[in-house]
N, C-alpha and C positions, 0 to 999 in steps of 0.2 A: 327192850322196853315192852311192858305187855300191852296187848291189844285187846279191845273189848270186841266181843263176838258180835257180829251183825246178825241178828235176829230177822228172820222172815216171819213178820207177823202175819197172822193170817192163814198160816199154814192149817190144813183141815186136820182135825182130831178124829174124823170118821174114816174107816176103811173104805167107805163108799165114795169118797172124794177123788180118788183115783190119782191122776197125774197132776203134777204141778209143772208148768212149763215157764221159763223165765227168758224172754228175749229181749233186748234193748229196744227201744221204741219203735225204730223204724230205719230203713237204709239210709235216712239222712245222717245217721251217726257215723257214717263212712266219712273218713277224711278226705274231702273232694280232691285235694292235691295229691293225695297218695293214690287216688283210684282213677285212672285213665278213663276218659268218657266211653271208650270202645268197651269198657267191661260194665257200663251202666246197664241195667236190666233192660231189654227191649220189651215194649209193652205187648201182651197178647191182645190187647184191647185197643180200641181208638180212644185217644184223649179227648175228653168232652169238657168244655168250659161250662160254667154255670148259666151263661148267657146263650149257649148253643141250641139247646132243645128245650122246648116249652112243654108243660104238662100235656100229656096225650099224644106228643109227637113220637112217631115210630122213627128209629134209627134206620139208616140205609142198611140193607141185607147185602152188603158187599163184603167179601172176605178181609178180615182186619190184617193179615199178615203180608199182603200183597206189596204195601210200602210201610213197613214198621218204623216207628219213630222212637227216638231215645227218650226216655222219661227225665225230665227235669227234677232235680232233688226238691221236692215240695212236701215230703211226707213226714216232717219233723212235727210231732204234736205240740199243742200248746198255743197260747193266744197269738204269738207272733208268726205263727204258720201261714204260708201263702193260702189264700182262699180259692186258688184254682183246684177244679176237681179232677181226680183221675177215674176213669171208667172203671168197673168191677174188674178185679183181676183174678185169675185162676191159677191154682197150684195142685200139686199131689201131695198126699200123705200116704207114705208106704209105713204100714205097722211093722214090717211088711206081711202081707197074708200069702202064705204058701201052703197049698195042701200038702200032707206028710208024705205023699208018693213022689213028691218033686224032690231030686237031689238038691243039696246045699248049692253045689257048683252051677246048676242049671237055674236054681232060684237067682242067685246073684247076677248071672248072664241076664236073665230077663229083666231084673231091676234096672241094670245098667242099660240096657236096650231101651226101656221105657224113658228113663232119663234123657237119653240121647234124643229120642223122639219129641219128648216135651220140650227140651231145649230148641231143637229145630222149629217147633210149632209156635214158639214164643210164650211158653208157660212161664209164670214169674218165679215161682219158687217150689222146692220139693223138701219134705220132711221124712227122715229115715229113723224108724224106731230103733231101740236097744233093748233086747230081751236076750237072757242066757239059758233059760231053762224052758222056753216055750217052743214047741215044734213047729206049731203054725206060723209063729212070728219070729223067724230064726235069724235074727241079725244081733250076735254078742256085741259087736264093736262098729256101729255105724259110721265111725270117722274113717275106718279102711275103705269102705264103699264109697264114702264122700270123697277122699282122696283120689280113688281111681276114676270117679265120674268128674271131677273137676278137670282131669286131663282130657275127658272126652266130650266135654261141653264148652259153651263159651259164654253164655248169658244167664243162665237160669241160677237162681240163689239155691244153695244147698244147705241143708240144716239138719242137725241132731234132733231126734224126735221121740224121745229125749235121752240125754245122758242122764243116767240113774246115779245121783250124787252120792248117796251113802256108801256105794261099794267102791268108790274111788279114792286114791291117794290124791290129795289136792295139788300138791307140787307137780307131780307127773301129769295131772290132768290139766293145769294151767299151762303147761308146755305143749301138750298134745293140741289142745284148743288153739293156742297161739300159732303153733306151727301150721295147723289145718287152714288158718285164716290167711296165712301167707301163701300157702300152697293153692287156695281158691283165689288169691289175689282180691280179697276182700268180698268174696260172694257167700260168705258164711253168716248163717244165723245160728245161734247156741241156745237149743231147748234143753231145759234141765228138769229133772223131776226128783222128788223126795220119796215116793212110794213104789217101789217095785213088785212085780210078782212075787208072791211069799217064797216060792222056791228060789229065786234069783238071791233074796236075802239070806235064806238058808245056806245057801251054797257058799256065802261069805261069812259064814258064823254069826249072822245076826237073827235075831228073833223077831219074825213079822208081827208077833203079838205086842211088842213092845213098841208102839207106835211113837210115843214121845221120845224114846231114845234115838229112833230112826230119824225122825223129825229133826232132833238137835244135831244129829251128826251131819245131815244133809245142809242145814243152815251154816254149820261150821265150815264144811267143805267149800260152799260157795263163797263164804266170808274169806276164806284163805286165797281162793283164786282171784277174786276181785282186789283183794288188798295187796295181793303179790303184784298185779298188773299196774297197780297204781303207784306203787313204791318205787322210789329211786335210792340207790345206795344200800346200806345194810338193811335186811329185812328180818323182823322177828315177829313171832306169833305164838301166844301161849294161850291155849284154849282149853276145853273139857277133853277134847280127843286128841288134839295135835299140839306138840310142842316144837316149833321150827326156829331154828337159828341160821339164817342163810350166810354163807361166806362174805366177807367185805370185798368190794370191787377193788381189783389190783389195776390201776390205769394203765400200767406199763404191759402187763402181760394180757390185760381186758379179760381176766377171769374173775368170777363172782357175778357175772351178769345173768340176768333171768330174761327169757324171751317175752316180749309183749306182742299183743296181737297187731296186725296191720291197721284194723279198724280201731279208731280211739274214741272212747277209752276203752271199748271192747266190742265184740261182735253184737249185733243186736239180740236183745234177750227179752222175755215175756212170760206171760202165765196162761195156762189152759185149765179148763174146768169140764168135769165129765158128769157132775151130780147136780141135782136139783137146786139145793140149798148151798152150793159151793162158797165156802169163804175164800178159796184160792182165787176166785174172779175178782174179789174185791181188792186183792194184792194189786192187779193189774191197774184198777182205776187209781189206787192211792199212789202208786208207785210211777205211773206214767208207762207202764209196760203195755205191749200189745196183748189184748184179750183174744183167747181162742176157745171156742165152744166145740164140744164133742159132737161126732156125727151121730150119736144115739138119741140125742135130745128132742122131744117133741116141740114144735114151734113155741107154744106158750111158756115153756121152761127157758128157751132161749130169750125170750123177751125179759124174764125175770132177770138173766144174766147181765143184759144190758143195763137194766134199771140199777143193779148193784154196782156196775162200772162207772156209771154217771154220778151215783150217790158218792160213791168212795172218791172219785176225782174232785168232785165239789168241795168236799170236806178238807180235801188236801190242797186247794186253790188250784186245781189243775182244770184242763178242758179235755175232756174225752171226745175223741173223733170216731164216729161210725165207720169211717173209711179204713181204719186200722183194724177193725174188728174181722177175724177169721172164723168162719163157720165150717165144719167137716160135714161132707155128705156122701153117701155112696151114690155115685153116679153112673149110668148106664146108658149110652146114645148108641142108636144103630139108624140105618136108613129109614126103616118103616116101624111103627109102633109094635106091630106084631113080632117083628124080628127083634127089637129091644126086650120085650117081655120074655120072648122064649129064651134068649141068651142070659137075661138077668136070672130067671128061674133056674137055669143051669149054673150059673157062677155066683151071684150074690146069695141065691137060696142055698146053695152048698156051703159057703162060708158061714152063712148065718145059722142054719141048723146043725152043722157038725162042730162048729167053734164057738162062735160068739153068744148065741143064746145059752148054750150050757153053761158058758162062763158068767153069763149075767144073771141066771135064775138065783133067786135067793138073796140079791143084793139090791141096793138103790138104784143100780144102773138099770135094771129092768123096769123099774117104776118110771124113770124118766123118759121112757120111750112110749109111755101111754098117753094118748091125747084126752082119755077120760080116766082119771085116776081109780075110778071103781072098776075098770076092767080086770078081768081074770087073766092071769099069766098065759094060760092056753089059748087066749085070743090073738096073741102078738105072733100070727101066723106069717108065713112069706107074703101072701096076699095082703095082710094089713101093712106090713111094712113097705111094699110095693105102693100103695095107695096113700100112705101117710107119711113116710119118713124118707124112703129114697127117692131118687129123683131119675126115673126111667121113661124112655120114650123115643120119639123121633126128634130131630132138632127143634120143631116148632114146640112140640109137648114140654120137652126139657127146658126150653127158654120160659114157657109159661110158668112151669113149676118153679123155676128159680125166681121169677117176678112174683110169684104168690108167696113164696117164702120171704122175700124181701119186703113185701108189703106187711106181712103178719108180723115180723120182728122189728120193723121201723127202719129198715135199711142196715146193710153190712158192706164191706169192701172187698173181702176176699173169700172166694170159695174154694176150698180144698178137697179134692176128688180122692176118696179112698182107692188105692190100686187093688186089684182084685186077683189076678193071676188066673184067668180061664185056661183050660186045657189048650185050646186054640188061641195061641198068642196073637194072632191077627185080630181077633174080636177086640182086645185092649186097644191095639194100635189104631184100629179104626175108629174106636170110642173117642181116643185123644184127638184124632184129625177132626171129628164132627164137632167136638167142643170147641176146637180152635177156629176152625172155617165156618161153622154154620150156628153154633149156640152163641158163642161169645159176641158176634156183630148184632145179634137180636136183643142182647142186653147191655149195650155199650152206654145206653143213657143213663144206668144205674150206677151211682157214684158213692153210695153210702152217706155222704155229707148233704144236708139240705141246701139248696140254693139260697 
């Protein structure tokens, strides 16, 4: 039986749109019966109810991890969701950034070490990128790293950030992600994207200049995966790029089965946006997916993202919740402001000048970083980034910067900290510890959703 291709309306037609993520709305999509309470994410933050802290009240500056509490499942979006609020959550985003002098093996060892540290400290989630031809972001298959990390961690949610849909066979991909969901015992988010680095597409024989073809192929891959997971019995799919007839189930030999994820109907999926006028972020609002905004965006553009999410949600009869919104940021915390700036110049400055800035010049991504659209590109110095985009300082300063960002955009629920890979690995471990023990308690009254 022919199947209609499920189109992802709102896929950007501009090369500036960057990545598209697709996560399912929230951890509440997990089948609670299939997921023991032991595996529910331990909050890095103190849970705060709407009535607990009034305006202007400062939260207690006690470490949040001394007596962690298990999070109730209250994160399902929509009008029927519980109105209890959850304090701001912290996660990691691993592009991953590694300087070219770092060996692949050492890079992955450092990533795994960070994931274990983040898990011990109570970070909520970690996203791991997928790139095949990028030396600075050297993770061809993040599911392999996630599989190993799942055996070394207990609570942190692990995510592909993102699976590059056009380069994958959908049947293989559906089984790899389903198996990974079982390996992690339901701790998986599935991030997906349709636009890869041009050389990644070329490696698989695709023309990066043919954006519509790449986009249609990505939409079809996603449709096959979701349709396969949703089907029982014989499965057929006849599309533009794939003709699939799965074998019928033999009930005696139990052959013909296809693996489905542990989380039903699938792991959490969502949409991210990297550009100013991203149409991808509209998909999040319309479909009820979790929105994620890129780390390079100036605050006023972030505010525009949320307006788009809310408008699209309203048009679809949905309720968008700010507590579901992820914002990425380069964050570097140290014991003193001077030490934080010195280390940030050495690490964030290195990554920015040697890798990120050269890749953004000449694209809309560089414009998105400007607090004034009339700024010249050469004004986007390390000092500018330090003062306007990055979050750098001692715990007090960083908490104030997070609170300032929160107020400027109108509230959000998750801050994803970009991992940096300094030459002294202890710097980054110290940064994670300070975020968990010193910064998080100072912003535990921020929930994203208004009381």
